[in-house]
C-alpha positions in Angstrom: -47.6 28.2 20.9 -44.8 29.6 18.7 -41.4 28.0 18.4 -38.6 30.2 17.1 -34.8 29.8 16.9 -32.3 32.4 17.9 -29.0 30.9 16.7 -28.5 27.9 19.1 -31.4 28.8 21.3 -35.0 27.7 20.7 -37.6 30.1 22.1 -41.0 28.6 22.9 -43.6 31.2 23.5 -46.9 30.2 25.1 -49.4 32.7 23.8 -52.9 31.5 24.9 -53.7 34.1 27.5 -53.2 32.3 30.8 -51.5 29.4 29.2 -53.4 26.8 31.2 -52.8 23.1 30.8 -55.4 21.2 28.8 -55.2 18.5 26.1 -54.3 20.9 23.4 -51.6 22.6 25.5 -50.0 19.2 26.3 -50.0 18.1 22.7 -48.6 21.4 21.4 -45.9 21.6 24.1 -44.8 18.0 23.5 -44.7 18.7 19.7 -42.4 21.7 20.4 -40.1 19.6 22.6 -40.0 16.9 19.9 -38.7 19.6 17.4 -36.0 20.8 19.8 -34.9 17.4 20.8 -34.6 16.4 17.1 -32.6 19.5 16.2 -28.8 19.3 15.6 -26.6 20.4 18.4 -25.7 22.8 19.8 -29.1 23.7 21.1 -30.9 25.0 24.2 -34.5 25.9 25.1 -36.1 28.9 26.6 -39.8 28.9 27.4 -41.8 32.1 28.1 -45.4 33.4 28.0 -47.0 36.4 26.3 -48.7 39.1 28.3 -49.4 38.9 32.0 -49.0 35.1 32.4 -46.2 32.6 32.1 -48.7 29.9 33.0 -51.6 29.7 35.4 -51.5 25.9 35.8 -54.2 23.3 35.0 -57.2 24.4 33.1 -59.7 23.6 35.9 -62.7 25.0 34.0 -61.9 22.8 31.1 -61.4 19.8 33.4 -64.7 20.3 35.1 -66.9 21.1 32.0 -65.5 18.7 29.4 -68.0 15.8 29.1 -66.4 12.3 29.2 -63.0 13.6 30.1 -60.8 11.2 32.2 -59.4 13.7 34.6 -56.9 11.4 36.2 -55.6 10.4 32.8 -55.1 14.1 31.9 -53.3 14.9 35.2 -51.1 11.9 34.5 -50.3 13.3 31.0 -49.5 16.7 32.5 -47.1 15.1 35.0 -45.3 13.3 32.1 -44.7 16.7 30.6 -43.0 17.8 33.9 -40.9 14.6 33.9 -39.9 15.3 30.3 -38.8 18.9 31.1 -36.9 17.7 34.3 -34.9 15.3 32.2 -34.7 17.2 28.9 -31.4 16.6 27.1 -30.6 20.3 26.6 -30.2 23.3 28.9 -33.6 24.8 29.6 -34.4 28.3 30.9 -37.8 29.6 32.0 -38.3 33.3 31.2 -41.1 34.1 33.7 -42.8 37.1 32.1 -45.7 37.2 34.5 -47.8 35.1 36.9 -46.5 31.6 37.4 -49.0 29.5 39.3 -49.6 25.9 40.3 -48.7 23.5 37.6 -47.2 26.4 35.7 -44.9 27.0 38.7 -44.0 23.3 38.6 -43.2 23.6 34.9 -40.9 26.5 35.7 -39.2 24.4 38.5 -38.6 21.6 36.0 -36.3 23.9 34.0 -32.6 24.1 34.7 -32.8 27.9 35.4 -35.5 30.5 36.0 -35.3 34.2 35.3 -38.3 36.3 36.5 -39.6 39.8 35.9 -38.6 41.9 38.9 -41.5 44.4 39.0 -44.7 42.4 38.4 -46.0 38.8 38.5 -45.9 36.2 41.2 -44.7 32.6 41.7 -47.2 30.6 43.6 -48.2 27.1 44.5 -51.8 27.6 45.7 -52.6 23.9 46.2 -53.1 24.2 49.9 -55.8 26.9 49.3 -57.6 25.2 46.4 -57.6 21.9 48.3 -55.6 19.9 45.7 -52.9 17.8 47.4 -49.6 17.5 45.6 -49.1 14.1 43.9 -46.1 12.1 44.8 -44.2 13.2 41.7 -45.2 16.9 42.0 -44.1 16.8 45.7 -40.8 15.3 44.7 -40.3 17.9 42.0 -40.8 20.9 44.3 -38.8 19.4 47.1 -35.8 18.6 44.8 -35.8 21.9 42.9 -36.1 24.3 45.9 -34.2 24.6 49.1 -36.0 22.6 51.8 -37.1 25.6 53.9 -38.3 27.4 50.8 -40.2 24.4 49.6 -41.9 24.1 53.0 -42.9 27.8 53.0 -44.1 27.8 49.4 -46.1 24.6 49.7 -47.8 25.0 53.1 -48.6 28.7 52.8 -49.7 29.1 49.2 -47.9 32.4 49.3 -47.2 34.6 46.4 -43.6 35.5 45.7 -42.3 38.3 43.5 -39.0 38.4 41.6 -36.7 39.9 44.2 -38.0 37.7 47.0 -37.9 34.7 44.7 -34.1 35.3 44.2 -33.6 35.6 48.0 -35.4 32.3 48.6 -33.8 30.4 45.7 -37.0 30.1 43.7 -35.5 31.9 40.7 -31.9 32.5 39.6 -32.4 36.1 38.5 -34.9 39.0 38.6 -34.7 41.3 35.7 -36.6 44.4 34.3 -39.5 43.5 32.1 -37.7 44.1 28.8 -34.6 42.1 29.8 -36.3 38.9 31.1 -36.3 37.1 27.7 -32.9 38.4 26.5 -31.3 37.4 29.8 -32.8 33.9 29.5 -31.6 33.6 25.9 -28.1 34.7 26.9 -28.0 32.2 29.8 -29.2 29.4 27.5 -26.8 30.3 24.7 -23.8 30.2 27.1 -24.6 26.5 27.9 -26.0 25.3 24.6 -22.9 23.3 23.8 -23.4 20.7 26.5 -23.5 17.2 25.2 -27.1 16.0 25.0 -26.5 12.4 25.9 -24.4 13.3 28.9 -26.7 16.0 30.1 -29.8 13.8 29.8 -28.1 11.0 31.7 -27.0 13.4 34.5 -30.6 14.7 34.9 -32.1 11.2 34.7 -29.9 10.0 37.5 -30.1 13.2 39.6 -33.9 13.1 39.7 -34.5 9.4 39.1 -37.1 8.9 41.8 -39.1 12.0 41.0 -39.0 11.3 37.2 -40.2 7.8 37.9 -43.1 9.1 40.0 -44.1 11.6 37.4 -43.9 9.2 34.5 -45.9 6.5 36.3 -48.5 8.7 37.9 -52.1 7.6 37.7 -53.2 11.2 38.3 -55.0 12.7 41.2 -58.3 14.5 40.6 -59.3 17.4 42.9 -61.6 16.4 45.8 -65.2 16.1 44.7 -64.3 15.6 41.0 
């Protein structure tokens, strides 16, 4: 991962191909959030990917082949990242440069705003098709961050939604040409970078209190058969 600063906006670029969640990803992402949170105000955060993917979710190959790995512990750690983003004391914008799947889609939903590429890439929660039920915290995150009918459609169909449809359904705030996704996200973040961190964090904590509690206190749920 690479963390840069554009005046008042930090830009965190995930640059490991599909940007799947594993122990290294969680550690690096949290370290980047530590840096942003410790920085002097005003500040805001944009996250994006490199290449074809924003994030393809949990690293299932790593989960199933790493000897001695406590999978439930790892899933719980990943949920804590989602809780941290949902309550982060700065404005956050996800610049969805490409495919945004599963836990990667939940990460995007945990941001305050989402800007998606209009011509390529899909937003998808495929849990129904890969037979991994949503945890209580993940369920709460999706239900609170999407309109009810959209959340139902996204969760029970496992459908893939491109940028323009994502705007119509309230999944993303904007759909932009490829070269304008990141600039538009930085512009949006910069406009709101002066929000007071303490107040903003308190508002988010209270707004999403039940979901944050469920994510922070998860024991993890391993996929069936694991």
